[in-house]
N, C-alpha and C positions, 0 to 999 in steps of 0.2 A: 823535133823533128829528125835532128842530127841522127838519132838509131836508124832513119833509117839511109838521113844521107848527107856525107858532111858539112859542115858548116866550116871550119879551117883550113882549109886549102891550105899550099905551103907554096909559098909561087916561084919557091928555087929548091924541088925536090933533089934527093940525092937519090940512086940508081937504084935503096932498098925502096924509097918511097914511091920508085916507078912502077914498083914488081909489085907495090902492094895493089896498087890501081889498077896493074893488068888484071891480076889474079882479080879482083872485086869484078872489074868486065867482063871478068872469064862465068865469076860463077852465075851473076843479073843474067848475059846470057841465055846460059845455061837454065837457071830458075826460069825465064820468059817459056824455055823451051819445052821444059816441061812442063811447065802453067797451060799452055799451048793445048800440048799431046793430051793431059787430061781433060780438058775442056773439048776438044773432038773426040775425044773415047764418050764422052759422056753425051754428047749432040749424039750421037751414033744409036749412042745405049737407048732413046727414048723411040727408038721406031724399030723399036728390036721383036720379033717375031715370034722370042721366047717365050711361052706357056708361064713363067714363071716373072714375066714383067721385066720394066728395066732395072737392065743392073750396073749402081753408079760407083762402083767400087775402081775405077780408075779413075773416072773423076777429082773424088776425094783421094786419091794417090797422087796426081798430076799437081791438083792443089795444094798440097801436105808439101810433096817435095818443092814444087817450086817458092814454098814461103821460107821453106829451112834451107835453102841453095842461095835464096838472097842473102838470109842474115849470116849466114854460112862469109857468105862477099863481102859482108859490113863487118863484120868480124877481122876476116885477113888484110881487110885495106887498113879498120885503124891497128891490128896490132903489128904491121911491115910496116908502114907510111904517116903511123899519130894520126892521121885524119880522121 
């Protein structure tokens, strides 16, 4: 579980640890927005009037970008704060 969420939180963090936490939350928020945008695009594509059928590329790009950003944020926190 430590890959997704830190398990050894520092009780008295330094400025660098705080920077790592802020970066982690920034990446986590961006990942959430990206995933929500991808799901929104996929939801809108299901009722596409296009003759070729729905195009779920935006859905998969949003979800993959969200997963990548979430892991980047986790790595950011690990590198800067050691958590």
